C-alpha positions in Angstrom: 97.9 -12.6 -24.3 97.9 -8.9 -24.9 97.5 -6.1 -22.4 95.5 -3.5 -24.3 96.0 -0.7 -21.8 99.4 1.1 -22.5 99.6 2.7 -19.1 98.2 1.3 -15.9 96.8 4.6 -14.8 94.5 4.4 -17.8 92.7 1.3 -16.4 90.3 1.5 -13.4 89.6 -2.3 -13.4 85.8 -1.7 -13.8 85.3 -4.7 -16.0 83.2 -3.1 -18.7 85.5 -4.2 -21.5 85.2 -7.9 -20.5 81.4 -7.6 -20.2 81.0 -6.1 -23.7 83.4 -8.4 -25.6 81.3 -10.4 -28.2 83.8 -13.3 -28.4 84.6 -13.4 -24.6 88.3 -13.1 -25.3 89.0 -10.7 -22.4 90.0 -11.9 -18.9 91.4 -10.1 -15.9 94.7 -11.2 -14.3 96.4 -9.9 -11.2 99.6 -7.9 -11.6 102.6 -7.8 -9.2 100.9 -5.2 -7.1 97.7 -7.3 -6.6 95.4 -5.3 -8.9 93.6 -6.9 -11.8 94.0 -5.8 -15.4 92.4 -6.9 -18.7 94.1 -9.1 -21.2 92.9 -10.2 -24.6 93.7 -13.6 -26.1 94.1 -14.7 -29.7 90.3 -14.8 -30.3 90.2 -11.0 -30.4 88.5 -9.7 -33.6 89.6 -6.1 -33.2 85.9 -4.9 -33.1 86.9 -2.0 -30.8 83.9 -2.4 -28.5 86.2 -2.6 -25.5 87.7 0.8 -26.3 84.3 2.4 -26.8 82.9 1.1 -23.6 85.9 2.1 -21.4 84.8 4.9 -19.0 88.3 6.4 -19.2 87.8 6.9 -23.0 84.2 8.0 -22.7 82.8 9.7 -19.6 79.1 10.5 -19.6 78.3 12.7 -16.6 74.7 12.5 -15.3 73.8 16.1 -14.9 73.2 18.0 -18.1 70.6 20.7 -17.3 70.1 19.6 -13.7 71.1 22.0 -10.9 72.9 20.0 -8.3 72.2 20.5 -4.6 73.2 18.7 -1.4 71.7 17.6 1.9 73.2 15.8 4.8 71.5 13.3 7.0 71.6 10.7 9.7 69.4 7.6 9.9 66.7 7.8 12.6 67.3 4.1 13.5 70.3 4.1 15.8 71.0 0.5 15.1 71.3 1.1 11.4 73.4 4.2 12.0 75.8 2.3 14.2 76.2 -0.4 11.5 76.9 2.2 8.8 80.2 4.0 8.1 78.6 7.4 8.1 75.0 8.4 8.6 73.2 5.4 6.9 72.3 7.2 3.7 72.7 4.1 1.5 70.2 2.1 3.7 67.8 5.0 3.8 67.8 5.4 0.0 67.3 1.7 -0.5 64.4 1.5 2.0 62.5 4.2 0.2 63.3 3.3 -3.4 63.4 -0.4 -3.4 60.4 -2.5 -4.6 59.6 -6.1 -3.7 60.7 -7.5 -7.1 63.6 -5.2 -7.4 67.3 -5.7 -6.8 70.1 -3.8 -5.0 73.7 -4.1 -6.1 76.7 -3.3 -4.0 80.1 -4.6 -2.7 80.3 -7.3 -0.1 82.8 -9.7 1.4 83.1 -13.2 -0.2 85.5 -14.8 2.3 88.4 -12.4 2.3 87.7 -11.0 -1.1 85.4 -8.1 -2.0 83.0 -8.7 -4.8 80.0 -6.9 -6.4 76.8 -8.8 -5.9 73.0 -8.2 -5.6 70.2 -8.9 -3.2 66.4 -8.9 -3.6 65.4 -8.7 0.0 65.9 -5.3 1.6 66.9 -7.1 4.8 70.1 -8.4 3.1 71.5 -5.0 2.3 73.5 -5.2 5.5 76.0 -7.1 3.3 76.7 -3.9 1.4 76.9 -1.5 4.3 80.2 -0.1 5.6 83.2 1.1 3.7 85.5 -1.5 2.2 89.0 -0.2 1.4 89.7 -2.9 -1.2 88.8 -2.9 -4.9 85.7 -5.1 -5.6 85.6 -7.6 -8.4 82.6 -6.9 -10.7 82.4 -10.5 -12.0 79.4 -11.1 -14.1 77.4 -8.2 -12.6 77.0 -6.4 -16.0 75.0 -9.1 -17.7 72.9 -9.9 -14.6 72.0 -6.2 -14.1 71.1 -5.7 -17.8 68.8 -8.7 -17.8 67.0 -7.4 -14.7 66.5 -4.0 -16.3 65.3 -5.5 -19.6 62.8 -7.5 -17.6 61.6 -4.1 -16.2 62.7 -4.8 -12.7 63.7 -1.8 -10.5 67.4 -1.8 -9.8 69.7 0.2 -7.5 73.4 0.1 -8.3 76.0 1.4 -5.9 79.7 1.6 -6.5 82.7 3.8 -7.1 82.3 6.4 -9.9 84.4 4.4 -12.3 82.2 1.3 -11.7 79.0 3.4 -12.2 80.5 4.9 -15.4 81.4 1.4 -16.7 77.8 0.2 -16.0 76.2 3.1 -17.8 78.6 2.8 -20.8 77.9 -0.9 -21.0 74.1 -0.4 -21.0 74.4 2.3 -23.7 71.2 4.1 -22.7 69.4 5.4 -19.7 66.9 3.1 -18.0 64.1 4.7 -16.0 64.1 1.7 -13.7 67.8 2.1 -12.8 69.0 4.3 -9.9 72.8 4.8 -9.8 74.6 5.8 -6.6 78.2 6.7 -6.8 80.5 7.1 -3.8 82.8 9.9 -2.8 85.8 7.8 -3.4 89.4 8.4 -2.2 90.6 5.4 -4.2 90.7 1.6 -4.1 93.1 -0.6 -2.2 95.0 -3.6 -3.6 93.1 -6.9 -3.3 96.5 -8.7 -3.4 97.9 -6.8 -0.4 94.6 -7.2 1.5 94.8 -11.0 0.9 98.3 -11.1 2.3 97.3 -9.1 5.3 94.4 -11.4 6.1 96.8 -14.4 5.8 99.2 -12.6 8.2 96.3 -12.1 10.7 95.2 -15.7 10.5 98.8 -17.0 11.0 99.3 -14.5 13.9 96.1 -15.4 15.7 95.9 -19.1 14.8 92.5 -19.0 13.3 90.6 -18.1 10.1 89.2 -14.6 9.8 85.4 -14.7 10.1 84.7 -11.0 9.5 86.7 -7.8 8.9 85.3 -4.3 9.5 87.2 -1.3 8.3 85.2 1.4 10.1 83.7 0.6 13.5 82.2 3.5 15.4 83.2 4.1 19.0 83.0 7.1 21.3 86.2 7.8 23.3 86.8 10.8 25.5 83.9 12.7 24.0 85.1 12.1 20.4 83.6 9.8 17.8 86.2 7.4 16.5 85.2 6.0 13.1 88.2 4.2 11.7 88.5 1.4 14.2 89.2 -2.0 12.5 87.3 -4.9 14.1 88.4 -8.4 13.2 86.5 -11.5 14.3 88.0 -15.0 14.1 86.4 -18.4 13.8 87.9 -19.4 17.2 85.8 -16.6 18.8 88.6 -14.1 19.2 87.8 -10.5 18.5 90.3 -7.6 18.1 89.7 -3.9 17.8 92.5 -1.7 16.5 92.6 2.1 16.1 95.9 1.9 14.4 95.5 -1.0 12.0 98.4 -1.0 9.6 96.4 -1.9 6.5 93.8 0.8 7.2 96.6 3.3 8.0 98.5 2.5 4.8 95.3 2.9 2.8 94.4 6.2 4.3 98.0 7.4 3.6 97.5 6.6 -0.1 100.2 3.8 0.0 98.0 1.1 -1.4 95.9 2.8 -4.1 95.5 1.7 -7.7 97.6 3.7 -10.1 94.5 5.1 -11.9 93.3 6.6 -8.6 96.2 9.1 -8.7 94.8 10.4 -12.0 91.1 9.8 -11.4 89.0 11.6 -13.9 85.9 11.3 -11.7 87.3 13.2 -8.7 85.3 16.3 -9.2 81.8 17.7 -8.6 80.6 16.4 -12.0 79.1 13.0 -11.2 78.1 9.9 -13.0 75.5 8.7 -10.5 72.0 10.0 -9.9 73.0 10.4 -6.3 76.4 10.7 -4.7 76.9 9.6 -1.1 79.9 10.0 1.3 81.0 11.3 4.7 80.0 14.7 5.9 83.1 16.5 7.2 83.2 19.3 9.8 79.7 18.8 11.0 80.2 20.8 14.2 81.3 23.8 12.2 78.8 23.7 9.3 75.9 22.3 11.2 76.0 23.4 14.8 72.2 23.2 15.1 72.3 19.4 14.9 73.3 18.9 18.5 73.8 15.4 19.9 74.0 13.8 16.5 77.2 12.6 15.0 78.4 11.0 11.8 76.2 12.3 9.1 76.2 11.3 5.4 76.6 13.7 2.5 74.0 13.2 -0.2 74.4 15.1 -3.5 71.5 15.1 -5.9 72.6 15.0 -9.5 69.5 14.3 -11.6 65.8 14.3 -11.7 65.8 10.6 -10.9 68.0 11.2 -8.0 65.8 14.0 -6.8 62.8 11.8 -6.8 64.6 9.1 -4.9 65.8 11.6 -2.3 62.6 13.5 -1.9 61.3 11.4 0.9 64.5 10.9 2.9 63.2 12.9 5.8 60.9 9.9 6.6 63.8 7.8 7.8 66.6 10.4 8.2 67.3 13.6 10.1 68.1 15.8 7.1 69.5 19.3 6.7 70.4 21.4 3.7 74.1 22.3 3.3 75.5 24.4 0.5 77.1 22.3 -2.1 80.1 24.6 -2.1 80.7 23.7 1.6 80.5 20.0 0.8 83.1 20.4 -2.0 85.4 22.4 0.3 85.4 19.7 3.0 85.6 16.6 0.6 88.8 16.6 -1.4 87.7 13.8 -3.8 85.0 16.2 -5.1 87.8 18.5 -6.2 90.8 16.5 -7.2 92.2 13.0 -7.4 94.0 11.5 -4.4 97.8 12.1 -4.5 99.6 8.8 -4.4 102.1 8.6 -1.5 105.6 9.3 -2.7 106.7 5.9 -1.1 103.9 3.9 -2.8 106.0 2.3 -5.5 108.8 1.4 -3.0 106.3 -0.2 -0.7 104.9 -2.4 -3.5 108.5 -3.4 -4.6 109.3 -4.4 -1.0 106.1 -6.5 -0.8 107.4 -8.6 -3.7 110.4 -9.6 -1.6 110.4 -12.2 1.1 109.5 -9.8 4.0 106.2 -10.1 5.7 103.3 -7.8 4.9 103.4 -6.6 8.5 107.1 -5.6 8.3 106.6 -3.7 5.0 103.4 -1.8 5.9 104.9 -0.9 9.3 108.0 0.5 7.7 106.2 2.8 5.3 103.2 4.2 7.3 103.8 7.4 9.3 102.3 8.5 12.6 101.4 12.1 13.5 103.7 14.3 15.6 102.8 14.6 19.3 101.0 18.0 18.8 98.9 16.4 16.1 98.1 13.5 18.4 96.9 15.9 21.1 94.8 17.8 18.5 93.2 14.7 17.1 92.4 13.4 20.6 90.3 16.5 21.4 86.5 16.2 21.3 85.0 17.3 18.0 83.0 20.2 19.6 86.1 21.5 21.4 88.2 21.5 18.1 85.3 23.2 16.3 85.2 25.9 19.1 89.0 26.5 18.9 88.9 26.8 15.1 86.2 29.4 15.3 88.1 31.4 17.9 91.4 31.4 16.0 89.9 31.2 12.5 91.8 28.1 11.3 
Protein backbone atom coordinates (compact mmCIF):
# COMPACT_ATOMS: atom_id res chain seq x y z
CA UNK A 1 0.00 0.00 0.00
CA UNK A 2 1.11 3.56 -0.69
CA UNK A 3 0.56 6.68 1.39
CA UNK A 4 0.03 9.35 -1.22
CA UNK A 5 0.31 12.32 1.12
CA UNK A 6 3.97 13.20 1.67
CA UNK A 7 3.30 15.17 4.85
CA UNK A 8 0.56 14.46 7.37
CA UNK A 9 -0.28 18.13 7.72
CA UNK A 10 -1.34 18.03 4.05
CA UNK A 11 -4.23 15.63 4.78
CA UNK A 12 -7.38 16.62 6.66
CA UNK A 13 -8.95 13.14 6.48
CA UNK A 14 -12.05 14.45 4.68
CA UNK A 15 -12.40 11.30 2.55
CA UNK A 16 -13.02 13.00 -0.80
CA UNK A 17 -10.14 11.10 -2.44
CA UNK A 18 -11.65 7.75 -1.48
CA UNK A 19 -15.08 8.78 -2.72
CA UNK A 20 -13.87 9.95 -6.14
CA UNK A 21 -11.58 6.99 -6.91
CA UNK A 22 -12.97 5.20 -10.02
CA UNK A 23 -11.38 1.83 -9.13
CA UNK A 24 -12.01 2.01 -5.37
CA UNK A 25 -8.35 1.45 -4.57
CA UNK A 26 -8.22 3.95 -1.69
CA UNK A 27 -8.90 3.03 1.90
CA UNK A 28 -8.31 4.81 5.19
CA UNK A 29 -6.18 3.33 7.95
CA UNK A 30 -5.39 4.61 11.43
CA UNK A 31 -1.88 5.78 12.18
CA UNK A 32 -0.05 5.53 15.49
CA UNK A 33 -1.74 8.74 16.74
CA UNK A 34 -5.24 7.41 16.07
CA UNK A 35 -6.01 9.54 13.00
CA UNK A 36 -7.04 8.04 9.65
CA UNK A 37 -5.09 8.59 6.44
CA UNK A 38 -5.65 7.41 2.86
CA UNK A 39 -3.64 4.61 1.27
CA UNK A 40 -3.84 3.38 -2.32
CA UNK A 41 -3.34 -0.27 -3.25
CA UNK A 42 -1.98 -1.87 -6.43
CA UNK A 43 -5.20 -1.25 -8.37
CA UNK A 44 -4.33 2.46 -8.67
CA UNK A 45 -4.39 3.61 -12.32
CA UNK A 46 -2.72 6.99 -11.69
CA UNK A 47 -5.76 8.92 -12.96
CA UNK A 48 -5.01 11.85 -10.65
CA UNK A 49 -8.63 12.33 -9.57
CA UNK A 50 -7.70 12.02 -5.90
CA UNK A 51 -5.24 14.90 -6.20
CA UNK A 52 -7.70 17.10 -8.06
CA UNK A 53 -10.53 16.57 -5.57
CA UNK A 54 -8.34 17.18 -2.50
CA UNK A 55 -9.48 20.41 -0.78
CA UNK A 56 -5.92 21.11 0.32
CA UNK A 57 -4.87 21.27 -3.33
CA UNK A 58 -8.00 23.07 -4.52
CA UNK A 59 -9.93 25.38 -2.20
CA UNK A 60 -13.08 26.91 -3.63
CA UNK A 61 -14.40 29.58 -1.29
CA UNK A 62 -18.14 30.31 -1.46
CA UNK A 63 -18.27 34.10 -1.50
CA UNK A 64 -17.14 35.65 -4.73
CA UNK A 65 -19.13 38.86 -5.11
CA UNK A 66 -21.19 38.42 -1.95
CA UNK A 67 -20.64 40.86 0.92
CA UNK A 68 -20.49 38.82 4.10
CA UNK A 69 -22.30 39.89 7.22
CA UNK A 70 -23.04 38.36 10.59
CA UNK A 71 -25.80 37.99 13.12
CA UNK A 72 -25.95 36.31 16.49
CA UNK A 73 -28.89 34.51 17.97
CA UNK A 74 -30.41 32.27 20.59
CA UNK A 75 -33.19 29.78 19.99
CA UNK A 76 -36.52 30.83 21.48
CA UNK A 77 -37.22 27.28 22.64
CA UNK A 78 -35.38 26.94 25.97
CA UNK A 79 -35.30 23.15 25.71
CA UNK A 80 -33.56 23.27 22.32
CA UNK A 81 -31.18 25.96 23.59
CA UNK A 82 -30.30 23.83 26.63
CA UNK A 83 -29.58 20.83 24.40
CA UNK A 84 -27.35 22.86 22.05
CA UNK A 85 -23.70 23.79 22.53
CA UNK A 86 -24.27 27.48 21.84
CA UNK A 87 -27.50 29.21 20.87
CA UNK A 88 -29.18 26.51 18.80
CA UNK A 89 -28.43 28.00 15.37
CA UNK A 90 -28.04 24.62 13.66
CA UNK A 91 -31.50 23.51 14.79
CA UNK A 92 -33.07 26.85 13.86
CA UNK A 93 -31.63 26.76 10.34
CA UNK A 94 -32.76 23.19 9.80
CA UNK A 95 -36.27 23.93 11.08
CA UNK A 96 -36.70 26.72 8.54
CA UNK A 97 -34.87 25.29 5.53
CA UNK A 98 -35.74 21.59 5.71
CA UNK A 99 -38.49 20.06 3.58
CA UNK A 100 -40.40 16.83 4.22
CA UNK A 101 -38.55 14.85 1.55
CA UNK A 102 -35.19 16.47 2.27
CA UNK A 103 -32.19 15.22 4.24
CA UNK A 104 -29.92 16.70 6.89
CA UNK A 105 -26.30 15.56 7.26
CA UNK A 106 -24.20 15.94 10.38
CA UNK A 107 -21.90 14.20 12.86
CA UNK A 108 -23.32 11.81 15.44
CA UNK A 109 -22.20 9.14 17.86
CA UNK A 110 -22.14 5.53 16.66
CA UNK A 111 -21.31 3.73 19.86
CA UNK A 112 -18.11 5.45 20.95
CA UNK A 113 -17.16 6.56 17.42
CA UNK A 114 -18.17 9.77 15.66
CA UNK A 115 -19.54 9.28 12.16
CA UNK A 116 -21.21 11.46 9.55
CA UNK A 117 -24.77 10.39 8.83
CA UNK A 118 -28.07 11.80 7.62
CA UNK A 119 -31.68 11.94 8.76
CA UNK A 120 -34.90 12.77 6.96
CA UNK A 121 -37.13 13.56 9.94
CA UNK A 122 -36.45 16.96 11.51
CA UNK A 123 -37.09 15.40 14.93
CA UNK A 124 -33.96 13.28 14.53
CA UNK A 125 -31.51 16.17 14.22
CA UNK A 126 -30.94 15.95 17.96
CA UNK A 127 -28.33 13.34 16.98
CA UNK A 128 -26.28 16.09 15.34
CA UNK A 129 -26.56 18.70 18.08
CA UNK A 130 -23.72 19.48 20.47
CA UNK A 131 -20.02 19.82 19.74
CA UNK A 132 -18.04 16.62 19.35
CA UNK A 133 -14.33 17.04 19.90
CA UNK A 134 -13.36 14.02 17.83
CA UNK A 135 -12.88 13.76 14.06
CA UNK A 136 -15.89 12.19 12.35
CA UNK A 137 -15.64 9.39 9.79
CA UNK A 138 -17.35 10.45 6.55
CA UNK A 139 -17.85 6.84 5.42
CA UNK A 140 -19.99 6.59 2.27
CA UNK A 141 -21.64 9.98 2.77
CA UNK A 142 -20.32 11.44 -0.49
CA UNK A 143 -22.16 8.97 -2.72
CA UNK A 144 -25.37 9.10 -0.68
CA UNK A 145 -25.44 12.89 -0.70
CA UNK A 146 -24.82 13.15 -4.45
CA UNK A 147 -27.63 10.72 -5.24
CA UNK A 148 -30.08 12.72 -3.14
CA UNK A 149 -29.06 15.93 -4.88
CA UNK A 150 -29.33 14.34 -8.32
CA UNK A 151 -32.81 13.14 -7.34
CA UNK A 152 -33.63 16.82 -6.68
CA UNK A 153 -34.00 16.38 -2.91
CA UNK A 154 -33.22 19.32 -0.66
CA UNK A 155 -30.09 18.67 1.40
CA UNK A 156 -28.41 20.40 4.34
CA UNK A 157 -24.80 19.38 4.98
CA UNK A 158 -23.00 20.49 8.14
CA UNK A 159 -19.40 19.78 8.98
CA UNK A 160 -15.93 21.17 9.47
CA UNK A 161 -14.70 23.50 6.71
CA UNK A 162 -12.40 20.82 5.27
CA UNK A 163 -15.32 18.38 5.10
CA UNK A 164 -17.53 20.95 3.38
CA UNK A 165 -14.71 21.71 0.94
CA UNK A 166 -14.30 18.01 0.24
CA UNK A 167 -18.02 17.65 -0.47
CA UNK A 168 -18.07 20.62 -2.84
CA UNK A 169 -14.97 19.47 -4.72
CA UNK A 170 -16.39 15.97 -5.06
CA UNK A 171 -19.70 17.27 -6.43
CA UNK A 172 -17.86 19.43 -8.95
CA UNK A 173 -20.64 21.99 -9.30
CA UNK A 174 -23.04 24.03 -7.25
CA UNK A 175 -26.43 22.50 -6.54
CA UNK A 176 -29.33 24.86 -5.88
CA UNK A 177 -30.83 22.26 -3.54
CA UNK A 178 -27.72 22.00 -1.32
CA UNK A 179 -27.13 24.25 1.69
CA UNK A 180 -23.67 23.89 3.24
CA UNK A 181 -23.01 24.91 6.83
CA UNK A 182 -19.39 25.03 7.97
CA UNK A 183 -18.35 25.29 11.59
CA UNK A 184 -15.99 27.71 13.29
CA UNK A 185 -13.50 24.95 13.93
CA UNK A 186 -10.60 24.89 16.40
CA UNK A 187 -9.46 21.50 15.10
CA UNK A 188 -10.41 17.83 15.41
CA UNK A 189 -9.39 15.40 18.13
CA UNK A 190 -7.93 11.94 17.70
CA UNK A 191 -10.52 9.13 17.33
CA UNK A 192 -7.91 6.68 18.61
CA UNK A 193 -7.25 8.62 21.81
CA UNK A 194 -10.97 9.11 22.41
CA UNK A 195 -11.54 5.37 22.03
CA UNK A 196 -8.82 4.69 24.61
CA UNK A 197 -10.40 7.25 26.94
CA UNK A 198 -13.83 5.63 26.65
CA UNK A 199 -12.26 2.24 27.41
CA UNK A 200 -10.61 3.76 30.49
CA UNK A 201 -13.93 5.19 31.72
CA UNK A 202 -15.69 1.87 31.19
CA UNK A 203 -13.02 -0.02 33.11
CA UNK A 204 -12.95 2.57 35.89
CA UNK A 205 -16.73 2.61 36.36
CA UNK A 206 -17.46 -1.04 35.60
CA UNK A 207 -19.99 -0.37 32.85
CA UNK A 208 -20.27 0.44 29.16
CA UNK A 209 -20.64 4.12 28.26
CA UNK A 210 -24.17 4.85 27.08
CA UNK A 211 -23.66 8.50 26.10
CA UNK A 212 -20.90 11.09 26.22
CA UNK A 213 -21.59 14.84 26.11
CA UNK A 214 -18.71 17.27 25.61
CA UNK A 215 -20.54 20.50 26.41
CA UNK A 216 -23.30 20.42 28.99
CA UNK A 217 -24.63 23.80 30.14
CA UNK A 218 -24.92 24.65 33.80
CA UNK A 219 -25.15 27.90 35.77
CA UNK A 220 -22.83 28.11 38.77
CA UNK A 221 -22.34 31.20 40.96
CA UNK A 222 -23.99 33.41 38.35
CA UNK A 223 -21.74 32.16 35.56
CA UNK A 224 -22.67 29.96 32.63
CA UNK A 225 -20.45 26.88 32.50
CA UNK A 226 -20.48 25.34 29.04
CA UNK A 227 -17.66 22.82 28.96
CA UNK A 228 -18.99 20.31 31.46
CA UNK A 229 -18.61 16.72 30.31
CA UNK A 230 -21.56 14.46 31.13
CA UNK A 231 -21.12 10.70 30.82
CA UNK A 232 -23.97 8.23 31.27
CA UNK A 233 -23.31 4.52 31.75
CA UNK A 234 -25.48 1.51 31.00
CA UNK A 235 -25.63 0.65 34.72
CA UNK A 236 -27.45 3.96 35.36
CA UNK A 237 -24.45 5.86 36.71
CA UNK A 238 -24.04 9.46 35.57
CA UNK A 239 -21.00 11.69 36.09
CA UNK A 240 -20.47 15.41 35.51
CA UNK A 241 -16.96 16.79 35.26
CA UNK A 242 -15.86 20.40 34.79
CA UNK A 243 -12.24 19.31 34.42
CA UNK A 244 -12.53 16.25 32.20
CA UNK A 245 -9.02 15.33 31.11
CA UNK A 246 -9.93 14.51 27.48
CA UNK A 247 -11.82 17.78 27.06
CA UNK A 248 -9.02 19.74 28.72
CA UNK A 249 -6.36 18.12 26.55
CA UNK A 250 -8.39 18.89 23.43
CA UNK A 251 -8.96 22.54 24.40
CA UNK A 252 -5.23 22.90 25.10
CA UNK A 253 -4.47 21.68 21.53
CA UNK A 254 -2.76 18.51 22.71
CA UNK A 255 -4.94 16.13 20.69
CA UNK A 256 -5.35 17.92 17.36
CA UNK A 257 -4.72 16.42 13.92
CA UNK A 258 -1.42 17.68 12.40
CA UNK A 259 -3.26 19.43 9.53
CA UNK A 260 -5.21 21.52 12.06
CA UNK A 261 -2.01 23.35 12.96
CA UNK A 262 -1.69 24.50 9.34
CA UNK A 263 -5.40 24.78 8.55
CA UNK A 264 -6.00 26.65 5.31
CA UNK A 265 -9.65 27.25 6.16
CA UNK A 266 -9.01 29.15 9.41
CA UNK A 267 -9.88 32.60 8.07
CA UNK A 268 -12.90 34.71 7.23
CA UNK A 269 -13.06 33.31 3.70
CA UNK A 270 -15.52 30.44 4.02
CA UNK A 271 -16.53 27.38 2.03
CA UNK A 272 -20.05 27.09 3.47
CA UNK A 273 -23.12 29.13 2.62
CA UNK A 274 -23.42 29.74 6.34
CA UNK A 275 -20.85 29.57 9.12
CA UNK A 276 -21.95 28.85 12.68
CA UNK A 277 -20.08 28.85 15.97
CA UNK A 278 -19.91 30.28 19.47
CA UNK A 279 -20.49 33.97 20.14
CA UNK A 280 -17.77 35.23 22.45
CA UNK A 281 -17.90 38.25 24.76
CA UNK A 282 -21.66 38.63 24.54
CA UNK A 283 -21.84 40.86 27.61
CA UNK A 284 -19.37 43.30 26.06
CA UNK A 285 -20.62 43.32 22.47
CA UNK A 286 -24.32 42.83 23.13
CA UNK A 287 -25.23 44.34 26.52
CA UNK A 288 -28.82 44.96 25.36
CA UNK A 289 -29.51 41.20 25.30
CA UNK A 290 -30.08 41.01 29.04
CA UNK A 291 -30.96 37.71 30.63
CA UNK A 292 -29.95 35.67 27.61
CA UNK A 293 -26.76 33.65 27.50
CA UNK A 294 -24.90 31.41 25.06
CA UNK A 295 -25.61 32.86 21.66
CA UNK A 296 -24.59 31.39 18.32
CA UNK A 297 -22.62 33.29 15.72
CA UNK A 298 -24.06 33.02 12.20
CA UNK A 299 -22.02 34.34 9.28
CA UNK A 300 -23.83 34.66 5.95
CA UNK A 301 -21.49 33.89 3.06
CA UNK A 302 -23.69 33.56 -0.04
CA UNK A 303 -27.06 34.41 -1.57
CA UNK A 304 -28.20 30.91 -0.72
CA UNK A 305 -27.09 31.36 2.86
CA UNK A 306 -28.83 34.73 3.05
CA UNK A 307 -32.09 33.18 1.88
CA UNK A 308 -31.81 30.43 4.48
CA UNK A 309 -31.04 32.91 7.27
CA UNK A 310 -33.64 35.50 6.31
CA UNK A 311 -36.37 34.04 8.52
CA UNK A 312 -34.30 33.09 11.54
CA UNK A 313 -36.03 35.70 13.68
CA UNK A 314 -39.06 33.39 13.63
CA UNK A 315 -37.43 30.90 15.98
CA UNK A 316 -34.42 32.82 17.31
CA UNK A 317 -33.76 36.05 19.16
CA UNK A 318 -31.40 37.65 16.64
CA UNK A 319 -29.11 40.68 16.74
CA UNK A 320 -26.75 42.23 14.21
CA UNK A 321 -23.08 42.28 15.18
CA UNK A 322 -20.26 43.69 13.06
CA UNK A 323 -18.37 40.91 11.35
CA UNK A 324 -15.11 42.56 12.41
CA UNK A 325 -16.11 42.04 16.06
CA UNK A 326 -16.96 38.40 15.35
CA UNK A 327 -13.53 37.88 13.79
CA UNK A 328 -11.75 39.59 16.70
CA UNK A 329 -13.38 37.31 19.25
CA UNK A 330 -13.11 34.05 17.28
CA UNK A 331 -9.45 33.09 16.65
CA UNK A 332 -10.28 30.30 14.13
CA UNK A 333 -11.64 33.02 11.83
CA UNK A 334 -8.17 34.59 11.77
CA UNK A 335 -5.61 31.83 12.07
CA UNK A 336 -5.07 28.12 12.54
CA UNK A 337 -4.87 26.71 16.04
CA UNK A 338 -1.31 26.51 17.33
CA UNK A 339 -0.51 22.92 18.23
CA UNK A 340 0.62 22.53 21.82
CA UNK A 341 4.41 22.29 22.06
CA UNK A 342 3.99 19.05 24.06
CA UNK A 343 1.60 17.45 21.55
CA UNK A 344 4.13 15.11 19.93
CA UNK A 345 5.51 14.01 23.30
CA UNK A 346 2.00 13.19 24.50
CA UNK A 347 1.30 11.00 21.47
CA UNK A 348 4.63 9.22 21.87
CA UNK A 349 3.84 8.46 25.50
CA UNK A 350 0.38 7.17 24.56
CA UNK A 351 2.06 4.49 22.45
CA UNK A 352 3.76 3.11 25.55
CA UNK A 353 2.17 0.94 28.21
CA UNK A 354 0.97 3.79 30.41
CA UNK A 355 -2.76 4.40 30.75
CA UNK A 356 -4.46 7.17 28.81
CA UNK A 357 -5.41 8.78 32.14
CA UNK A 358 -1.79 8.92 33.28
CA UNK A 359 -0.56 10.46 30.03
CA UNK A 360 -3.33 13.05 29.64
CA UNK A 361 -3.02 14.09 33.28
CA UNK A 362 0.73 14.53 32.87
CA UNK A 363 0.46 16.92 29.95
CA UNK A 364 -2.58 19.08 30.64
CA UNK A 365 -1.99 22.31 32.55
CA UNK A 366 -4.25 24.16 34.95
CA UNK A 367 -4.56 27.94 35.35
CA UNK A 368 -2.74 29.81 38.09
CA UNK A 369 -4.77 30.77 41.16
CA UNK A 370 -5.42 34.33 39.95
CA UNK A 371 -6.78 32.95 36.67
CA UNK A 372 -9.00 30.53 38.59
CA UNK A 373 -10.47 33.48 40.49
CA UNK A 374 -10.95 35.48 37.28
CA UNK A 375 -12.60 32.55 35.49
CA UNK A 376 -14.95 31.95 38.41
CA UNK A 377 -16.37 35.49 38.31
CA UNK A 378 -19.84 35.95 36.78
CA UNK A 379 -19.75 36.97 33.12
CA UNK A 380 -21.38 40.35 33.73
CA UNK A 381 -18.90 41.22 36.48
CA UNK A 382 -15.94 40.33 34.27
CA UNK A 383 -17.38 42.42 31.43
CA UNK A 384 -17.85 45.38 33.84
CA UNK A 385 -14.26 45.11 35.09
CA UNK A 386 -12.92 44.94 31.54
CA UNK A 387 -14.81 48.09 30.57
CA UNK A 388 -13.51 49.93 33.64
CA UNK A 389 -9.85 49.06 33.17
CA UNK A 390 -10.05 48.72 29.37
CA UNK A 391 -8.61 45.21 29.13
